[in-house]
N, C-alpha and C positions, 0 to 999 in steps of 0.2 A: 313632440316625443323625441326630438333630440336633445334637445336640452335635457331632459328628464335623462335620457343614457350617457350624457356629458357627467352628469353630476352623480352618479351612482357608480359609474366607471372605478375615480379614485377609489369609494370606500369597498367596494367589490376586492381591490386590489388589496387594501389594506388588511381588511378580512383574510384572504389567504395567505398573509405573509406573514402572520402571527403561528409565532412557534406553539405548536401542542406538543402533549407526550409524547404521542409516537414519532412526530419528526425531533425532538429533543432524544429517543431510543437510538434513532436510526441514524443520528449525527454522530454517537456515543459509539455505537456498532461501527462506523466509518473511520473514526478515533484511533477505536481498538485495533483493527483490521490495518490500519495503515501502521500504527506502532508495530505489530507483528512482522509487516513486511520490513519493516527499519531491522529491527532484531536480527531475521532472516539473512537479511544480503548484511549484516555486518559478521554473521556466522560463516558466510561463503568467503566474505573478505579474508576473515582466518585463515579458513580452510586452503585458499590460495595461498596464503605467507606459507604455512605447514609445505603446502606442492611445494614451493620453493626452495626451500628449505629441505624436504629429501630428495629435490632434486642435487642442490650442492652436494648432498651426501652422496649422490651418487644412484639413488635409488630412483629409475629410472620410472619403474613399473609402478610404484606406489604415486610418485607426484603424478602420472599420469591417471590413475585412478581420484586421488585428491581434486586434481582440477576438475575432471570431470562429475565429481559431486558437487563444486564448486560452483560449476554451471548452472547444473540442477536445480541448486537452491536460490542460484540470484533468479532464475526463469520462475522459479514456484514465488520469491519475493516481487518479481514483477504482476505477477498474477493476483497480488492479492491488492 
């Protein structure tokens, strides 16, 4: 009985490892979500750069608002 179980085990793993349409779609969704997270992260970096420019121009209130927005965007990107 044990010999049969050991013979069937690799076959069972091979069957479960096959990509089906649902798994392919899930991987596509994961890829898209990750790409969206990358875009949001890049937008956050741009916002930080704009905050630096505002700070250099002496507009501290605007710089602080932009930095807060950038941090919120980074948190959103991390959650994706």
